Backbone of each chain as nested JSON, in Angstrom:
{
  "chains": [
    {"id": "A", "residues": [
      {"number": 1, "name": "MET", "atoms": {"N": [-38.688, 128.614, -171.741], "CA": [-37.905, 128.389, -172.956], "C": [-38.826, 128.355, -174.166]}},
      {"number": 2, "name": "GLY", "atoms": {"N": [-38.22, 128.421, -175.356], "CA": [-39.032, 128.411, -176.566], "C": [-38.116, 128.473, -177.758]}},
      {"number": 3, "name": "THR", "atoms": {"N": [-38.653, 128.975, -178.861], "CA": [-37.861, 129.015, -180.072], "C": [-36.927, 130.215, -180.084]}},
      {"number": 4, "name": "GLY", "atoms": {"N": [-37.139, 131.152, -179.187], "CA": [-36.301, 132.344, -179.159], "C": [-36.905, 133.487, -179.942]}},
      {"number": 5, "name": "ARG", "atoms": {"N": [-37.865, 133.179, -180.819], "CA": [-38.583, 134.283, -181.451], "C": [-40.049, 133.89, -181.612]}},
      {"number": 6, "name": "THR", "atoms": {"N": [-40.877, 134.887, -181.787], "CA": [-42.312, 134.67, -181.845], "C": [-42.836, 135.308, -183.118]}},
      {"number": 7, "name": "ARG", "atoms": {"N": [-43.641, 134.571, -183.871], "CA": [-44.278, 135.128, -185.06], "C": [-45.176, 136.293, -184.637]}},
      {"number": 8, "name": "ALA", "atoms": {"N": [-45.115, 137.383, -185.392], "CA": [-45.99, 138.514, -185.081], "C": [-47.44, 138.071, -185.266]}},
      {"number": 9, "name": "LEU", "atoms": {"N": [-48.274, 138.426, -184.309], "CA": [-49.702, 138.116, -184.426], "C": [-50.355, 139.063, -185.423]}},
      {"number": 10, "name": "SER", "atoms": {"N": [-51.274, 138.558, -186.205], "CA": [-52.064, 139.43, -187.072], "C": [-53.062, 140.195, -186.212]}},
      {"number": 11, "name": "ALA", "atoms": {"N": [-53.598, 141.279, -186.772], "CA": [-54.606, 142.067, -186.049], "C": [-55.818, 141.191, -185.71]}},
      {"number": 12, "name": "ARG", "atoms": {"N": [-56.207, 140.323, -186.637], "CA": [-57.325, 139.41, -186.377], "C": [-57.053, 138.522, -185.169]}},
      {"number": 13, "name": "GLU", "atoms": {"N": [-55.828, 138.005, -185.103], "CA": [-55.468, 137.102, -184.009], "C": [-55.42, 137.839, -182.674]}},
      {"number": 14, "name": "VAL", "atoms": {"N": [-54.865, 139.053, -182.699], "CA": [-54.822, 139.862, -181.473], "C": [-56.24, 140.157, -181.0]}},
      {"number": 15, "name": "PHE", "atoms": {"N": [-57.091, 140.571, -181.932], "CA": [-58.467, 140.902, -181.576], "C": [-59.192, 139.659, -181.042]}},
      {"number": 16, "name": "ALA", "atoms": {"N": [-59.02, 138.535, -181.722], "CA": [-59.684, 137.29, -181.321], "C": [-59.283, 136.89, -179.902]}},
      {"number": 17, "name": "ALA", "atoms": {"N": [-57.982, 136.944, -179.625], "CA": [-57.493, 136.529, -178.312], "C": [-57.986, 137.473, -177.221]}},
      {"number": 18, "name": "ASN", "atoms": {"N": [-57.93, 138.776, -177.496], "CA": [-58.389, 139.757, -176.507], "C": [-59.882, 139.64, -176.267]}},
      {"number": 19, "name": "LEU", "atoms": {"N": [-60.641, 139.453, -177.346], "CA": [-62.094, 139.348, -177.221], "C": [-62.454, 138.178, -176.299]}},
      {"number": 20, "name": "LYS", "atoms": {"N": [-61.83, 137.039, -176.564], "CA": [-62.126, 135.847, -175.771], "C": [-61.719, 136.05, -174.302]}},
      {"number": 21, "name": "ARG", "atoms": {"N": [-60.527, 136.612, -174.112], "CA": [-60.017, 136.819, -172.753], "C": [-60.928, 137.764, -171.964]}},
      {"number": 22, "name": "VAL", "atoms": {"N": [-61.298, 138.89, -172.562], "CA": [-62.138, 139.86, -171.861], "C": [-63.542, 139.293, -171.648]}},
      {"number": 23, "name": "ARG", "atoms": {"N": [-64.058, 138.579, -172.67], "CA": [-65.379, 137.959, -172.53], "C": [-65.394, 136.981, -171.36]}},
      {"number": 24, "name": "LEU", "atoms": {"N": [-64.358, 136.142, -171.274], "CA": [-64.319, 135.151, -170.199], "C": [-64.136, 135.813, -168.839]}},
      {"number": 25, "name": "SER", "atoms": {"N": [-63.319, 136.875, -168.778], "CA": [-63.168, 137.514, -167.459], "C": [-64.439, 138.238, -167.047]}},
      {"number": 26, "name": "ALA", "atoms": {"N": [-65.282, 138.579, -168.002], "CA": [-66.586, 139.168, -167.659], "C": [-67.613, 138.079, -167.344]}},
      {"number": 27, "name": "GLY", "atoms": {"N": [-67.208, 136.827, -167.47], "CA": [-68.114, 135.722, -167.167], "C": [-69.239, 135.562, -168.18]}},
      {"number": 28, "name": "LEU", "atoms": {"N": [-68.958, 135.955, -169.421], "CA": [-69.986, 135.892, -170.463], "C": [-69.739, 134.729, -171.427]}},
      {"number": 29, "name": "SER", "atoms": {"N": [-70.822, 134.066, -171.81], "CA": [-70.741, 133.085, -172.9], "C": [-70.728, 133.844, -174.232]}},
      {"number": 30, "name": "GLN", "atoms": {"N": [-70.368, 133.153, -175.298], "CA": [-70.447, 133.772, -176.633], "C": [-71.883, 134.21, -176.927]}},
      {"number": 31, "name": "GLU", "atoms": {"N": [-72.84, 133.414, -176.467], "CA": [-74.252, 133.72, -176.713], "C": [-74.66, 135.018, -176.005]}},
      {"number": 32, "name": "LYS", "atoms": {"N": [-74.232, 135.163, -174.747], "CA": [-74.58, 136.369, -173.982], "C": [-73.929, 137.604, -174.6]}},
      {"number": 33, "name": "LEU", "atoms": {"N": [-72.657, 137.472, -174.963], "CA": [-71.967, 138.613, -175.581], "C": [-72.653, 138.984, -176.895]}},
      {"number": 34, "name": "ALA", "atoms": {"N": [-72.982, 137.974, -177.686], "CA": [-73.642, 138.22, -178.967], "C": [-74.961, 138.961, -178.761]}},
      {"number": 35, "name": "ALA", "atoms": {"N": [-75.728, 138.533, -177.759], "CA": [-77.019, 139.183, -177.489], "C": [-76.807, 140.648, -177.099]}},
      {"number": 36, "name": "ARG", "atoms": {"N": [-75.829, 140.882, -176.225], "CA": [-75.545, 142.268, -175.82], "C": [-75.126, 143.135, -176.99]}},
      {"number": 37, "name": "ALA", "atoms": {"N": [-74.331, 142.546, -177.906], "CA": [-73.793, 143.318, -179.031], "C": [-74.73, 143.304, -180.234]}},
      {"number": 38, "name": "ARG", "atoms": {"N": [-75.847, 142.586, -180.112], "CA": [-76.788, 142.418, -181.233], "C": [-76.11, 141.84, -182.468]}},
      {"number": 39, "name": "LEU", "atoms": {"N": [-75.332, 140.792, -182.208], "CA": [-74.69, 140.057, -183.29], "C": [-75.083, 138.582, -183.151]}},
      {"number": 40, "name": "HIS", "atoms": {"N": [-74.829, 137.784, -184.191], "CA": [-75.19, 136.365, -184.134], "C": [-74.121, 135.605, -183.338]}},
      {"number": 41, "name": "PRO", "atoms": {"N": [-74.537, 134.663, -182.476], "CA": [-73.563, 133.882, -181.71], "C": [-72.528, 133.185, -182.605]}},
      {"number": 42, "name": "ASN", "atoms": {"N": [-72.956, 132.677, -183.745], "CA": [-71.996, 132.023, -184.651], "C": [-70.944, 133.011, -185.147]}},
      {"number": 43, "name": "TYR", "atoms": {"N": [-71.38, 134.263, -185.332], "CA": [-70.46, 135.3, -185.783], "C": [-69.388, 135.539, -184.714]}},
      {"number": 44, "name": "VAL", "atoms": {"N": [-69.824, 135.668, -183.452], "CA": [-68.866, 135.896, -182.366], "C": [-67.872, 134.732, -182.294]}},
      {"number": 45, "name": "GLY", "atoms": {"N": [-68.381, 133.516, -182.45], "CA": [-67.497, 132.343, -182.437], "C": [-66.468, 132.41, -183.559]}},
      {"number": 46, "name": "SER", "atoms": {"N": [-66.904, 132.791, -184.742], "CA": [-65.96, 132.82, -185.864], "C": [-64.953, 133.961, -185.713]}},
      {"number": 47, "name": "VAL", "atoms": {"N": [-65.366, 135.059, -185.086], "CA": [-64.415, 136.145, -184.812], "C": [-63.353, 135.651, -183.825]}},
      {"number": 48, "name": "GLU", "atoms": {"N": [-63.775, 134.902, -182.815], "CA": [-62.817, 134.405, -181.814], "C": [-61.882, 133.331, -182.392]}},
      {"number": 49, "name": "ARG", "atoms": {"N": [-62.25, 132.772, -183.539], "CA": [-61.352, 131.827, -184.218], "C": [-60.55, 132.52, -185.323]}},
      {"number": 50, "name": "SER", "atoms": {"N": [-60.571, 133.852, -185.347], "CA": [-59.82, 134.666, -186.327], "C": [-60.263, 134.395, -187.759]}},
      {"number": 51, "name": "GLU", "atoms": {"N": [-61.48, 133.878, -187.933], "CA": [-61.935, 133.528, -189.283], "C": [-62.525, 134.725, -190.013]}},
      {"number": 52, "name": "ARG", "atoms": {"N": [-62.927, 135.737, -189.261], "CA": [-63.67, 136.85, -189.849], "C": [-62.827, 138.097, -189.999]}},
      {"number": 53, "name": "ASN", "atoms": {"N": [-62.978, 138.746, -191.139], "CA": [-62.375, 140.059, -191.348], "C": [-63.353, 141.09, -190.78]}},
      {"number": 54, "name": "VAL", "atoms": {"N": [-63.428, 141.13, -189.453], "CA": [-64.446, 141.901, -188.734], "C": [-64.333, 143.402, -189.063]}},
      {"number": 55, "name": "SER", "atoms": {"N": [-65.466, 144.051, -189.189], "CA": [-65.481, 145.476, -189.524], "C": [-65.356, 146.337, -188.263]}},
      {"number": 56, "name": "ILE", "atoms": {"N": [-64.957, 147.579, -188.473], "CA": [-64.759, 148.493, -187.342], "C": [-66.075, 148.74, -186.599]}},
      {"number": 57, "name": "ASP", "atoms": {"N": [-67.209, 148.734, -187.313], "CA": [-68.495, 148.917, -186.634], "C": [-68.775, 147.745, -185.685]}},
      {"number": 58, "name": "ASN", "atoms": {"N": [-68.429, 146.531, -186.101], "CA": [-68.663, 145.376, -185.227], "C": [-67.634, 145.284, -184.099]}},
      {"number": 59, "name": "VAL", "atoms": {"N": [-66.408, 145.722, -184.374], "CA": [-65.416, 145.829, -183.294], "C": [-65.965, 146.763, -182.209]}},
      {"number": 60, "name": "GLU", "atoms": {"N": [-66.552, 147.866, -182.657], "CA": [-67.117, 148.844, -181.729], "C": [-68.286, 148.239, -180.923]}},
      {"number": 61, "name": "LYS", "atoms": {"N": [-69.166, 147.511, -181.593], "CA": [-70.294, 146.876, -180.893], "C": [-69.804, 145.915, -179.819]}},
      {"number": 62, "name": "LEU", "atoms": {"N": [-68.779, 145.138, -180.167], "CA": [-68.269, 144.146, -179.214], "C": [-67.575, 144.833, -178.033]}},
      {"number": 63, "name": "ALA", "atoms": {"N": [-66.805, 145.882, -178.318], "CA": [-66.119, 146.603, -177.242], "C": [-67.141, 147.248, -176.299]}},
      {"number": 64, "name": "ARG", "atoms": {"N": [-68.179, 147.844, -176.872], "CA": [-69.221, 148.471, -176.033], "C": [-69.931, 147.429, -175.19]}},
      {"number": 65, "name": "ALA", "atoms": {"N": [-70.217, 146.282, -175.793], "CA": [-70.917, 145.211, -175.061], "C": [-70.068, 144.699, -173.898]}},
      {"number": 66, "name": "LEU", "atoms": {"N": [-68.752, 144.802, -174.044], "CA": [-67.85, 144.356, -172.976], "C": [-67.456, 145.504, -172.047]}},
      {"number": 67, "name": "GLY", "atoms": {"N": [-67.778, 146.725, -172.428], "CA": [-67.45, 147.885, -171.596], "C": [-65.975, 148.221, -171.55]}},
      {"number": 68, "name": "VAL", "atoms": {"N": [-65.271, 147.946, -172.642], "CA": [-63.838, 148.27, -172.697], "C": [-63.562, 149.17, -173.906]}},
      {"number": 69, "name": "PRO", "atoms": {"N": [-62.47, 149.95, -173.84], "CA": [-62.113, 150.76, -174.999], "C": [-61.729, 149.868, -176.18]}},
      {"number": 70, "name": "ILE", "atoms": {"N": [-62.072, 150.312, -177.379], "CA": [-61.736, 149.545, -178.575], "C": [-60.237, 149.264, -178.646]}},
      {"number": 71, "name": "ALA", "atoms": {"N": [-59.434, 150.281, -178.344], "CA": [-57.978, 150.127, -178.461], "C": [-57.473, 148.968, -177.601]}},
      {"number": 72, "name": "GLN", "atoms": {"N": [-58.168, 148.729, -176.476], "CA": [-57.742, 147.632, -175.595], "C": [-57.884, 146.274, -176.29]}},
      {"number": 73, "name": "LEU", "atoms": {"N": [-58.896, 146.141, -177.125], "CA": [-59.12, 144.873, -177.828], "C": [-58.17, 144.69, -179.02]}},
      {"number": 74, "name": "LEU", "atoms": {"N": [-57.483, 145.774, -179.394], "CA": [-56.55, 145.694, -180.526], "C": [-55.09, 145.759, -180.089]}},
      {"number": 75, "name": "SER", "atoms": {"N": [-54.848, 145.799, -178.762], "CA": [-53.483, 145.89, -178.26], "C": [-52.919, 144.493, -178.032]}},
      {"number": 76, "name": "VAL", "atoms": {"N": [-51.644, 144.313, -178.357], "CA": [-51.0, 143.028, -178.103], "C": [-50.995, 142.788, -176.603]}},
      {"number": 77, "name": "PRO", "atoms": {"N": [-51.52, 141.638, -176.157], "CA": [-51.606, 141.377, -174.717], "C": [-50.228, 141.374, -174.073]}},
      {"number": 78, "name": "SER", "atoms": {"N": [-50.136, 141.876, -172.84], "CA": [-48.844, 141.991, -172.178], "C": [-48.251, 140.622, -171.866]}},
      {"number": 79, "name": "ASP", "atoms": {"N": [-49.111, 139.584, -171.687], "CA": [-48.548, 138.253, -171.415], "C": [-47.843, 137.698, -172.643]}},
      {"number": 80, "name": "ARG", "atoms": {"N": [-48.328, 138.108, -173.817], "CA": [-47.663, 137.716, -175.066], "C": [-46.29, 138.376, -175.143]}},
      {"number": 81, "name": "GLU", "atoms": {"N": [-46.253, 139.67, -174.775], "CA": [-44.971, 140.371, -174.782], "C": [-44.023, 139.721, -173.784]}},
      {"number": 82, "name": "GLY", "atoms": {"N": [-44.583, 139.331, -172.598], "CA": [-43.768, 138.683, -171.581], "C": [-43.139, 137.397, -172.071]}},
      {"number": 83, "name": "ARG", "atoms": {"N": [-43.92, 136.651, -172.878], "CA": [-43.416, 135.373, -173.38], "C": [-42.221, 135.55, -174.307]}},
      {"number": 84, "name": "GLN", "atoms": {"N": [-42.106, 136.763, -174.904], "CA": [-41.001, 136.988, -175.834], "C": [-39.687, 137.264, -175.114]}},
      {"number": 85, "name": "GLN", "atoms": {"N": [-39.732, 137.508, -173.807], "CA": [-38.507, 137.872, -173.079], "C": [-37.648, 136.644, -172.807]}}
    ]},
    {"id": "B", "residues": [
      {"number": 1, "name": "MET", "atoms": {"N": [-63.732, 177.172, -174.046], "CA": [-65.194, 177.256, -173.936], "C": [-65.849, 176.372, -174.993]}},
      {"number": 2, "name": "GLY", "atoms": {"N": [-67.111, 176.108, -174.798], "CA": [-67.796, 175.253, -175.749], "C": [-69.169, 174.946, -175.215]}},
      {"number": 3, "name": "THR", "atoms": {"N": [-69.725, 173.816, -175.639], "CA": [-71.08, 173.473, -175.222], "C": [-71.088, 172.871, -173.821]}},
      {"number": 4, "name": "GLY", "atoms": {"N": [-69.903, 172.474, -173.346], "CA": [-69.826, 171.866, -172.022], "C": [-69.888, 170.361, -172.078]}},
      {"number": 5, "name": "ARG", "atoms": {"N": [-70.33, 169.815, -173.205], "CA": [-70.224, 168.373, -173.359], "C": [-69.905, 168.055, -174.816]}},
      {"number": 6, "name": "THR", "atoms": {"N": [-69.364, 166.888, -175.031], "CA": [-68.896, 166.502, -176.341], "C": [-69.525, 165.173, -176.709]}},
      {"number": 7, "name": "ARG", "atoms": {"N": [-70.108, 165.077, -177.916], "CA": [-70.656, 163.818, -178.385], "C": [-69.525, 162.791, -178.46]}},
      {"number": 8, "name": "ALA", "atoms": {"N": [-69.79, 161.586, -178.02], "CA": [-68.788, 160.532, -178.119], "C": [-68.516, 160.259, -179.598]}},
      {"number": 9, "name": "LEU", "atoms": {"N": [-67.244, 160.163, -179.938], "CA": [-66.891, 159.846, -181.315], "C": [-67.134, 158.374, -181.582]}},
      {"number": 10, "name": "SER", "atoms": {"N": [-67.597, 158.054, -182.782], "CA": [-67.693, 156.65, -183.181], "C": [-66.291, 156.121, -183.479]}},
      {"number": 11, "name": "ALA", "atoms": {"N": [-66.183, 154.795, -183.491], "CA": [-64.89, 154.182, -183.814], "C": [-64.422, 154.614, -185.204]}},
      {"number": 12, "name": "ARG", "atoms": {"N": [-65.367, 154.705, -186.144], "CA": [-65.007, 155.17, -187.494], "C": [-64.4, 156.558, -187.467]}},
      {"number": 13, "name": "GLU", "atoms": {"N": [-65.024, 157.443, -186.665], "CA": [-64.551, 158.835, -186.609], "C": [-63.183, 158.932, -185.94]}},
      {"number": 14, "name": "VAL", "atoms": {"N": [-62.998, 158.147, -184.876], "CA": [-61.698, 158.127, -184.19], "C": [-60.624, 157.637, -185.155]}},
      {"number": 15, "name": "PHE", "atoms": {"N": [-60.928, 156.533, -185.853], "CA": [-59.948, 155.976, -186.783], "C": [-59.648, 156.972, -187.907]}},
      {"number": 16, "name": "ALA", "atoms": {"N": [-60.684, 157.581, -188.453], "CA": [-60.51, 158.539, -189.553], "C": [-59.613, 159.699, -189.132]}},
      {"number": 17, "name": "ALA", "atoms": {"N": [-59.887, 160.255, -187.95], "CA": [-59.121, 161.414, -187.488], "C": [-57.668, 161.033, -187.212]}},
      {"number": 18, "name": "ASN", "atoms": {"N": [-57.472, 159.868, -186.575], "CA": [-56.105, 159.424, -186.274], "C": [-55.333, 159.112, -187.555]}},
      {"number": 19, "name": "LEU", "atoms": {"N": [-56.016, 158.464, -188.49], "CA": [-55.352, 158.092, -189.747], "C": [-54.846, 159.35, -190.453]}},
      {"number": 20, "name": "LYS", "atoms": {"N": [-55.714, 160.344, -190.538], "CA": [-55.338, 161.578, -191.231], "C": [-54.192, 162.29, -190.504]}},
      {"number": 21, "name": "ARG", "atoms": {"N": [-54.304, 162.363, -189.165], "CA": [-53.281, 163.057, -188.377], "C": [-51.923, 162.378, -188.525]}},
      {"number": 22, "name": "VAL", "atoms": {"N": [-51.89, 161.051, -188.389], "CA": [-50.615, 160.326, -188.476], "C": [-50.069, 160.388, -189.907]}},
      {"number": 23, "name": "ARG", "atoms": {"N": [-50.973, 160.283, -190.904], "CA": [-50.537, 160.373, -192.3], "C": [-49.884, 161.723, -192.574]}},
      {"number": 24, "name": "LEU", "atoms": {"N": [-50.523, 162.795, -192.08], "CA": [-49.985, 164.134, -192.337], "C": [-48.672, 164.35, -191.586]}},
      {"number": 25, "name": "SER", "atoms": {"N": [-48.579, 163.834, -190.35], "CA": [-47.296, 164.027, -189.636], "C": [-46.184, 163.211, -190.274]}},
      {"number": 26, "name": "ALA", "atoms": {"N": [-46.54, 162.164, -191.012], "CA": [-45.524, 161.406, -191.747], "C": [-45.215, 162.059, -193.099]}},
      {"number": 27, "name": "GLY", "atoms": {"N": [-45.913, 163.146, -193.408], "CA": [-45.683, 163.855, -194.666], "C": [-46.153, 163.086, -195.884]}},
      {"number": 28, "name": "LEU", "atoms": {"N": [-47.175, 162.249, -195.708], "CA": [-47.658, 161.417, -196.808], "C": [-48.978, 161.944, -197.364]}},
      {"number": 29, "name": "SER", "atoms": {"N": [-49.104, 161.912, -198.681], "CA": [-50.401, 162.167, -199.315], "C": [-51.262, 160.912, -199.193]}},
      {"number": 30, "name": "GLN", "atoms": {"N": [-52.557, 161.066, -199.438], "CA": [-53.434, 159.884, -199.458], "C": [-52.946, 158.886, -200.513]}},
      {"number": 31, "name": "GLU", "atoms": {"N": [-52.454, 159.411, -201.63], "CA": [-51.982, 158.54, -202.717], "C": [-50.765, 157.722, -202.28]}},
      {"number": 32, "name": "LYS", "atoms": {"N": [-49.827, 158.376, -201.592], "CA": [-48.614, 157.67, -201.145], "C": [-48.957, 156.62, -200.104]}},
      {"number": 33, "name": "LEU", "atoms": {"N": [-49.826, 157.001, -199.158], "CA": [-50.234, 156.027, -198.137], "C": [-50.94, 154.845, -198.794]}},
      {"number": 34, "name": "ALA", "atoms": {"N": [-51.828, 155.132, -199.73], "CA": [-52.56, 154.06, -200.409], "C": [-51.589, 153.113, -201.126]}},
      {"number": 35, "name": "ALA", "atoms": {"N": [-50.586, 153.688, -201.778], "CA": [-49.618, 152.849, -202.489], "C": [-48.859, 151.955, -201.51]}},
      {"number": 36, "name": "ARG", "atoms": {"N": [-48.441, 152.525, -200.388], "CA": [-47.726, 151.737, -199.376], "C": [-48.58, 150.61, -198.829]}},
      {"number": 37, "name": "ALA", "atoms": {"N": [-49.871, 150.91, -198.631], "CA": [-50.772, 149.931, -198.011], "C": [-51.413, 149.015, -199.058]}},
      {"number": 38, "name": "ARG", "atoms": {"N": [-51.12, 149.266, -200.333], "CA": [-51.728, 148.505, -201.443], "C": [-53.255, 148.599, -201.405]}},
      {"number": 39, "name": "LEU", "atoms": {"N": [-53.717, 149.821, -201.202], "CA": [-55.156, 150.104, -201.235], "C": [-55.383, 151.2, -202.275]}},
      {"number": 40, "name": "HIS", "atoms": {"N": [-56.646, 151.402, -202.656], "CA": [-56.945, 152.426, -203.653], "C": [-56.978, 153.804, -202.979]}},
      {"number": 41, "name": "PRO", "atoms": {"N": [-56.408, 154.823, -203.622], "CA": [-56.423, 156.173, -203.041], "C": [-57.835, 156.647, -202.691]}},
      {"number": 42, "name": "ASN", "atoms": {"N": [-58.807, 156.319, -203.534], "CA": [-60.192, 156.734, -203.231], "C": [-60.687, 156.07, -201.947]}},
      {"number": 43, "name": "TYR", "atoms": {"N": [-60.251, 154.842, -201.723], "CA": [-60.645, 154.117, -200.516], "C": [-60.076, 154.824, -199.285]}},
      {"number": 44, "name": "VAL", "atoms": {"N": [-58.801, 155.201, -199.341], "CA": [-58.18, 155.9, -198.204], "C": [-58.925, 157.212, -197.933]}},
      {"number": 45, "name": "GLY", "atoms": {"N": [-59.276, 157.918, -198.99], "CA": [-60.035, 159.158, -198.826], "C": [-61.373, 158.92, -198.14]}},
      {"number": 46, "name": "SER", "atoms": {"N": [-62.062, 157.886, -198.557], "CA": [-63.387, 157.62, -197.967], "C": [-63.26, 157.151, -196.52]}},
      {"number": 47, "name": "VAL", "atoms": {"N": [-62.179, 156.438, -196.188], "CA": [-61.948, 156.049, -194.791], "C": [-61.72, 157.308, -193.953]}},
      {"number": 48, "name": "GLU", "atoms": {"N": [-60.957, 158.254, -194.492], "CA": [-60.673, 159.487, -193.737], "C": [-61.916, 160.373, -193.589]}},
      {"number": 49, "name": "ARG", "atoms": {"N": [-62.931, 160.122, -194.388], "CA": [-64.196, 160.841, -194.236], "C": [-65.206, 160.024, -193.431]}},
      {"number": 50, "name": "SER", "atoms": {"N": [-64.753, 158.96, -192.796], "CA": [-65.6, 158.082, -191.953], "C": [-66.726, 157.426, -192.74]}},
      {"number": 51, "name": "GLU", "atoms": {"N": [-66.571, 157.335, -194.064], "CA": [-67.646, 156.777, -194.887], "C": [-67.621, 155.256, -194.927]}},
      {"number": 52, "name": "ARG", "atoms": {"N": [-66.46, 154.676, -194.605], "CA": [-66.272, 153.242, -194.8], "C": [-66.304, 152.475, -193.488]}},
      {"number": 53, "name": "ASN", "atoms": {"N": [-66.977, 151.34, -193.532], "CA": [-66.934, 150.406, -192.419], "C": [-65.708, 149.525, -192.631]}},
      {"number": 54, "name": "VAL", "atoms": {"N": [-64.544, 150.133, -192.388], "CA": [-63.254, 149.524, -192.727], "C": [-63.053, 148.208, -191.969]}},
      {"number": 55, "name": "SER", "atoms": {"N": [-62.45, 147.239, -192.631], "CA": [-62.231, 145.93, -192.001], "C": [-60.924, 145.918, -191.221]}},
      {"number": 56, "name": "ILE", "atoms": {"N": [-60.825, 144.962, -190.313], "CA": [-59.626, 144.866, -189.466], "C": [-58.382, 144.585, -190.312]}},
      {"number": 57, "name": "ASP", "atoms": {"N": [-58.534, 143.835, -191.412], "CA": [-57.372, 143.584, -192.27], "C": [-56.866, 144.881, -192.903]}},
      {"number": 58, "name": "ASN", "atoms": {"N": [-57.784, 145.754, -193.299], "CA": [-57.363, 147.021, -193.899], "C": [-56.863, 148.015, -192.847]}},
      {"number": 59, "name": "VAL", "atoms": {"N": [-57.438, 147.969, -191.644], "CA": [-56.888, 148.767, -190.535], "C": [-55.423, 148.367, -190.323]}},
      {"number": 60, "name": "GLU", "atoms": {"N": [-55.174, 147.067, -190.365], "CA": [-53.81, 146.55, -190.168], "C": [-52.877, 147.015, -191.296]}},
      {"number": 61, "name": "LYS", "atoms": {"N": [-53.352, 146.958, -192.542], "CA": [-52.514, 147.406, -193.675], "C": [-52.144, 148.873, -193.521]}},
      {"number": 62, "name": "LEU", "atoms": {"N": [-53.116, 149.689, -193.102], "CA": [-52.87, 151.126, -192.973], "C": [-51.911, 151.412, -191.813]}},
      {"number": 63, "name": "ALA", "atoms": {"N": [-52.093, 150.71, -190.704], "CA": [-51.208, 150.906, -189.548], "C": [-49.77, 150.507, -189.909]}},
      {"number": 64, "name": "ARG", "atoms": {"N": [-49.628, 149.379, -190.606], "CA": [-48.28, 148.939, -191.012], "C": [-47.642, 149.931, -191.964]}},
      {"number": 65, "name": "ALA", "atoms": {"N": [-48.451, 150.447, -192.894], "CA": [-47.92, 151.404, -193.867], "C": [-47.454, 152.685, -193.176]}},
      {"number": 66, "name": "LEU", "atoms": {"N": [-48.062, 153.006, -192.037], "CA": [-47.681, 154.208, -191.279], "C": [-46.662, 153.897, -190.192]}},
      {"number": 67, "name": "GLY", "atoms": {"N": [-46.415, 152.616, -189.932], "CA": [-45.43, 152.231, -188.921], "C": [-45.881, 152.511, -187.504]}},
      {"number": 68, "name": "VAL", "atoms": {"N": [-47.175, 152.438, -187.259], "CA": [-47.695, 152.664, -185.902], "C": [-48.508, 151.435, -185.464]}},
      {"number": 69, "name": "PRO", "atoms": {"N": [-48.62, 151.217, -184.132], "CA": [-49.475, 150.131, -183.657], "C": [-50.937, 150.395, -184.011]}},
      {"number": 70, "name": "ILE", "atoms": {"N": [-51.646, 149.322, -184.314], "CA": [-53.069, 149.446, -184.653], "C": [-53.837, 150.16, -183.545]}},
      {"number": 71, "name": "ALA", "atoms": {"N": [-53.537, 149.799, -182.294], "CA": [-54.283, 150.366, -181.169], "C": [-54.174, 151.889, -181.145]}},
      {"number": 72, "name": "GLN", "atoms": {"N": [-53.025, 152.403, -181.63], "CA": [-52.844, 153.87, -181.635], "C": [-53.85, 154.543, -182.573]}},
      {"number": 73, "name": "LEU", "atoms": {"N": [-54.2, 153.877, -183.655], "CA": [-55.148, 154.456, -184.615], "C": [-56.595, 154.339, -184.135]}},
      {"number": 74, "name": "LEU", "atoms": {"N": [-56.804, 153.531, -183.076], "CA": [-58.169, 153.357, -182.555], "C": [-58.357, 154.039, -181.205]}},
      {"number": 75, "name": "SER", "atoms": {"N": [-57.324, 154.742, -180.727], "CA": [-57.42, 155.412, -179.43], "C": [-57.948, 156.826, -179.606]}},
      {"number": 76, "name": "VAL", "atoms": {"N": [-58.787, 157.256, -178.684], "CA": [-59.289, 158.629, -178.73], "C": [-58.106, 159.57, -178.531]}},
      {"number": 77, "name": "PRO", "atoms": {"N": [-57.903, 160.518, -179.471], "CA": [-56.747, 161.416, -179.382], "C": [-56.768, 162.214, -178.085]}},
      {"number": 78, "name": "SER", "atoms": {"N": [-55.565, 162.457, -177.518], "CA": [-55.505, 163.138, -176.224], "C": [-55.965, 164.589, -176.334]}},
      {"number": 79, "name": "ASP", "atoms": {"N": [-55.816, 165.225, -177.526], "CA": [-56.276, 166.614, -177.648], "C": [-57.798, 166.683, -177.58]}},
      {"number": 80, "name": "ARG", "atoms": {"N": [-58.444, 165.603, -178.029], "CA": [-59.91, 165.53, -177.921], "C": [-60.321, 165.427, -176.462]}},
      {"number": 81, "name": "GLU", "atoms": {"N": [-59.578, 164.599, -175.712], "CA": [-59.873, 164.485, -174.284], "C": [-59.666, 165.82, -173.596]}},
      {"number": 82, "name": "GLY", "atoms": {"N": [-58.58, 166.524, -173.99], "CA": [-58.286, 167.823, -173.4], "C": [-59.424, 168.822, -173.608]}},
      {"number": 83, "name": "ARG", "atoms": {"N": [-60.038, 168.75, -174.805], "CA": [-61.098, 169.694, -175.13], "C": [-62.341, 169.487, -174.231]}},
      {"number": 84, "name": "GLN", "atoms": {"N": [-62.46, 168.268, -173.695], "CA": [-63.636, 167.992, -172.871], "C": [-63.517, 168.585, -171.474]}},
      {"number": 85, "name": "GLN", "atoms": {"N": [-62.289, 169.029, -171.097], "CA": [-62.095, 169.507, -169.729], "C": [-62.662, 170.911, -169.548]}}
    ]}
  ]
}
């Protein structure tokens, strides 16, 4: 049950949630992911909190570091869609 | 026929090519798309030339203005995949 409708997620929120989910399923800490992507750990943390207007070049670095297609990190997660039913 | 292998496109290049293709199939000029997305026409032009490290917020504005999911603008076009065969 719920409110019957769900606020649309912003692109930042979708990216943040996917990044965290994929990072955790890969068994990586924010520090390890940051090192692989050559980004600062604090930056990765702020991206996962939807605080950053992350650039496409950094989206690409993070996707490569996780070994997933960029589009996968920008797609609304299917469990979110499931919750709307 | 071709070289037998294809350089991997950068995320910027994929986004630029998809943006232009979807914009043209919607029958929109760069100026019209820019107005819809509340961005500067010169900015849209530079994004389509892969010159800009476009932010996720602006990717979202452009996708909304075109009425397509963000992930669609970041996916490698299927005709590009076809060319690799």
